[in-house]
Structure formats: C-alpha cells, structure tokens
N, CA, C and O atoms as a GROMACS GRO file, in nm:
protein
  212
    1UNK      N    1   2.480   2.951  -0.963
    1UNK     CA    2   2.362   2.972  -1.042
    1UNK      C    3   2.361   2.875  -1.160
    1UNK      O    4   2.257   2.820  -1.196
    2UNK      N    5   2.477   2.855  -1.219
    2UNK     CA    6   2.487   2.764  -1.333
    2UNK      C    7   2.453   2.621  -1.290
    2UNK      O    8   2.383   2.549  -1.361
    3UNK      N    9   2.503   2.580  -1.174
    3UNK     CA   10   2.476   2.445  -1.125
    3UNK      C   11   2.328   2.426  -1.095
    3UNK      O   12   2.272   2.321  -1.126
    4UNK      N   13   2.264   2.525  -1.037
    4UNK     CA   14   2.122   2.516  -1.006
    4UNK      C   15   2.040   2.504  -1.134
    4UNK      O   16   1.949   2.422  -1.142
    5UNK      N   17   2.072   2.585  -1.232
    5UNK     CA   18   1.997   2.580  -1.358
    5UNK      C   19   2.018   2.448  -1.430
    5UNK      O   20   1.922   2.389  -1.481
    6UNK      N   21   2.142   2.402  -1.435
    6UNK     CA   22   2.171   2.276  -1.502
    6UNK      C   23   2.108   2.159  -1.427
    6UNK      O   24   2.057   2.065  -1.489
    7UNK      N   25   2.111   2.165  -1.296
    7UNK     CA   26   2.050   2.058  -1.215
    7UNK      C   27   1.901   2.051  -1.234
    7UNK      O   28   1.845   1.942  -1.245
    8UNK      N   29   1.836   2.166  -1.237
    8UNK     CA   30   1.691   2.166  -1.255
    8UNK      C   31   1.654   2.111  -1.393
    8UNK      O   32   1.559   2.034  -1.405
    9UNK      N   33   1.727   2.149  -1.494
    9UNK     CA   34   1.699   2.100  -1.629
    9UNK      C   35   1.721   1.950  -1.638
    9UNK      O   36   1.640   1.878  -1.698
   10UNK      N   37   1.829   1.903  -1.580
   10UNK     CA   38   1.858   1.759  -1.585
   10UNK      C   39   1.753   1.679  -1.510
   10UNK      O   40   1.706   1.577  -1.560
   11UNK      N   41   1.716   1.724  -1.393
   11UNK     CA   42   1.616   1.652  -1.314
   11UNK      C   43   1.477   1.661  -1.376
   11UNK      O   44   1.398   1.568  -1.361
   12UNK      N   45   1.446   1.770  -1.445
   12UNK     CA   46   1.317   1.780  -1.514
   12UNK      C   47   1.309   1.678  -1.627
   12UNK      O   48   1.204   1.619  -1.650
   13UNK      N   49   1.418   1.657  -1.697
   13UNK     CA   50   1.421   1.554  -1.802
   13UNK      C   51   1.400   1.417  -1.742
   13UNK      O   52   1.325   1.336  -1.796
   14UNK      N   53   1.465   1.389  -1.630
   14UNK     CA   54   1.447   1.259  -1.564
   14UNK      C   55   1.304   1.241  -1.514
   14UNK      O   56   1.250   1.131  -1.520
   15UNK      N   57   1.243   1.348  -1.463
   15UNK     CA   58   1.104   1.340  -1.418
   15UNK      C   59   1.011   1.310  -1.535
   15UNK      O   60   0.917   1.233  -1.522
   16UNK      N   61   1.038   1.372  -1.649
   16UNK     CA   62   0.957   1.347  -1.767
   16UNK      C   63   0.974   1.207  -1.821
   16UNK      O   64   0.878   1.148  -1.870
   17UNK      N   65   1.094   1.153  -1.813
   17UNK     CA   66   1.120   1.018  -1.864
   17UNK      C   67   1.062   0.910  -1.772
   17UNK      O   68   1.031   0.800  -1.818
   18UNK      N   69   1.047   0.940  -1.645
   18UNK     CA   70   0.999   0.839  -1.552
   18UNK      C   71   0.847   0.823  -1.555
   18UNK      O   72   0.793   0.728  -1.499
   19UNK      N   73   0.778   0.916  -1.619
   19UNK     CA   74   0.632   0.911  -1.629
   19UNK      C   75   0.592   0.862  -1.768
   19UNK      O   76   0.669   0.877  -1.864
   20UNK      N   77   0.473   0.805  -1.780
   20UNK     CA   78   0.424   0.770  -1.913
   20UNK      C   79   0.414   0.893  -2.002
   20UNK      O   80   0.398   1.005  -1.953
   21UNK      N   81   0.424   0.873  -2.132
   21UNK     CA   82   0.426   0.986  -2.226
   21UNK      C   83   0.304   1.076  -2.212
   21UNK      O   84   0.315   1.197  -2.229
   22UNK      N   85   0.190   1.018  -2.181
   22UNK     CA   86   0.068   1.099  -2.169
   22UNK      C   87   0.070   1.188  -2.045
   22UNK      O   88  -0.005   1.286  -2.037
   23UNK      N   89   0.155   1.156  -1.949
   23UNK     CA   90   0.160   1.233  -1.825
   23UNK      C   91   0.287   1.316  -1.811
   23UNK      O   92   0.314   1.370  -1.703
   24UNK      N   93   0.365   1.330  -1.918
   24UNK     CA   94   0.489   1.408  -1.911
   24UNK      C   95   0.465   1.553  -1.869
   24UNK      O   96   0.536   1.602  -1.781
   25UNK      N   97   0.368   1.623  -1.927
   25UNK     CA   98   0.348   1.763  -1.884
   25UNK      C   99   0.314   1.774  -1.735
   25UNK      O  100   0.362   1.865  -1.667
   26UNK      N  101   0.233   1.682  -1.685
   26UNK     CA  102   0.198   1.683  -1.543
   26UNK      C  103   0.319   1.654  -1.456
   26UNK      O  104   0.339   1.719  -1.353
   27UNK      N  105   0.400   1.557  -1.496
   27UNK     CA  106   0.519   1.522  -1.418
   27UNK      C  107   0.617   1.639  -1.412
   27UNK      O  108   0.671   1.669  -1.305
   28UNK      N  109   0.638   1.705  -1.524
   28UNK     CA  110   0.731   1.818  -1.526
   28UNK      C  111   0.674   1.935  -1.446
   28UNK      O  112   0.748   2.005  -1.377
   29UNK      N  113   0.543   1.956  -1.456
   29UNK     CA  114   0.481   2.063  -1.379
   29UNK      C  115   0.490   2.040  -1.230
   29UNK      O  116   0.520   2.132  -1.154
   30UNK      N  117   0.466   1.917  -1.186
   30UNK     CA  118   0.476   1.886  -1.043
   30UNK      C  119   0.621   1.895  -0.995
   30UNK      O  120   0.646   1.938  -0.883
   31UNK      N  121   0.715   1.855  -1.081
   31UNK     CA  122   0.856   1.869  -1.044
   31UNK      C  123   0.891   2.016  -1.024
   31UNK      O  124   0.956   2.051  -0.925
   32UNK      N  125   0.849   2.101  -1.116
   32UNK     CA  126   0.879   2.243  -1.104
   32UNK      C  127   0.811   2.305  -0.982
   32UNK      O  128   0.869   2.391  -0.916
   33UNK      N  129   0.690   2.261  -0.951
   33UNK     CA  130   0.621   2.309  -0.832
   33UNK      C  131   0.699   2.272  -0.707
   33UNK      O  132   0.721   2.356  -0.620
   34UNK      N  133   0.741   2.147  -0.697
   34UNK     CA  134   0.819   2.104  -0.582
   34UNK      C  135   0.952   2.176  -0.570
   34UNK      O  136   0.996   2.208  -0.460
   35UNK      N  137   1.015   2.200  -0.684
   35UNK     CA  138   1.143   2.270  -0.686
   35UNK      C  139   1.127   2.413  -0.634
   35UNK      O  140   1.208   2.460  -0.554
   36UNK      N  141   1.023   2.480  -0.679
   36UNK     CA  142   1.001   2.618  -0.636
   36UNK      C  143   0.953   2.627  -0.492
   36UNK      O  144   0.992   2.719  -0.420
   37UNK      N  145   0.871   2.532  -0.448
   37UNK     CA  146   0.828   2.532  -0.309
   37UNK      C  147   0.946   2.504  -0.215
   37UNK      O  148   0.951   2.557  -0.104
   38UNK      N  149   1.039   2.422  -0.260
   38UNK     CA  150   1.159   2.397  -0.182
   38UNK      C  151   1.240   2.524  -0.163
   38UNK      O  152   1.293   2.550  -0.055
   39UNK      N  153   1.249   2.603  -0.269
   39UNK     CA  154   1.320   2.730  -0.259
   39UNK      C  155   1.248   2.831  -0.173
   39UNK      O  156   1.311   2.916  -0.110
   40UNK      N  157   1.115   2.822  -0.171
   40UNK     CA  158   1.036   2.917  -0.093
   40UNK      C  159   1.034   2.881   0.056
   40UNK      O  160   1.051   2.969   0.141
   41UNK      N  161   1.015   2.753   0.087
   41UNK     CA  162   1.000   2.712   0.226
   41UNK      C  163   1.127   2.656   0.288
   41UNK      O  164   1.138   2.649   0.411
   42UNK      N  165   1.223   2.616   0.206
   42UNK     CA  166   1.347   2.556   0.256
   42UNK      C  167   1.423   2.643   0.354
   42UNK      O  168   1.461   2.594   0.460
   43UNK      N  169   1.446   2.770   0.321
   43UNK     CA  170   1.520   2.853   0.417
   43UNK      C  171   1.448   2.870   0.551
   43UNK      O  172   1.512   2.873   0.656
   44UNK      N  173   1.318   2.881   0.548
   44UNK     CA  174   1.242   2.896   0.673
   44UNK      C  175   1.251   2.768   0.757
   44UNK      O  176   1.268   2.774   0.879
   45UNK      N  177   1.239   2.654   0.692
   45UNK     CA  178   1.247   2.528   0.764
   45UNK      C  179   1.388   2.507   0.819
   45UNK      O  180   1.405   2.462   0.932
   46UNK      N  181   1.489   2.541   0.738
   46UNK     CA  182   1.627   2.528   0.785
   46UNK      C  183   1.653   2.619   0.906
   46UNK      O  184   1.721   2.579   1.000
   47UNK      N  185   1.598   2.739   0.903
   47UNK     CA  186   1.616   2.831   1.016
   47UNK      C  187   1.550   2.775   1.141
   47UNK      O  188   1.605   2.785   1.250
   48UNK      N  189   1.432   2.717   1.127
   48UNK     CA  190   1.365   2.657   1.242
   48UNK      C  191   1.446   2.542   1.299
   48UNK      O  192   1.456   2.527   1.421
   49UNK      N  193   1.502   2.460   1.212
   49UNK     CA  194   1.580   2.347   1.259
   49UNK      C  195   1.708   2.393   1.329
   49UNK      O  196   1.744   2.341   1.435
   50UNK      N  197   1.777   2.489   1.270
   50UNK     CA  198   1.904   2.536   1.326
   50UNK      C  199   1.882   2.610   1.457
   50UNK      O  200   1.958   2.593   1.553
   51UNK      N  201   1.779   2.694   1.461
   51UNK     CA  202   1.754   2.774   1.580
   51UNK      C  203   1.677   2.696   1.687
   51UNK      O  204   1.660   2.744   1.799
   52UNK      N  205   1.630   2.577   1.653
   52UNK     CA  206   1.562   2.493   1.750
   52UNK      C  207   1.425   2.546   1.789
   52UNK      O  208   1.376   2.519   1.899
   53UNK      N  209   1.364   2.623   1.699
   53UNK     CA  210   1.237   2.685   1.734
   53UNK      C  211   1.122   2.612   1.685
   53UNK      O  212   1.008   2.654   1.708
   0.00000   0.00000   0.00000
C-alpha cells in the first residue's frame, strides 16, 4: 500500500511537470483518471488474458 501511494504521488508530480503550467490541473486529473481506470479494469483484463477468454 505504501509503494502504491508513493508511486502515484511521484508519478503525479512527473505528469504535472511534463505539461505546461497552464495545463497542470488537467494533466494531473487525466493521470489520476488513468490510474483509477487501470485499477478498475486491470484485473478484468488480466483475467481475460490468463483464462484465454
């Protein structure tokens, strides 16, 4: 849990730094959306891949 939290915070800072200052809120918001969608859909996709379905 600690690694996940630290990783998300670190990557959010990198996402904010890679965008122009005027677009920082949008970049961080899109990063968080992708992070959460990965957690929501990742297990289902992994199960489909492993089970070959």
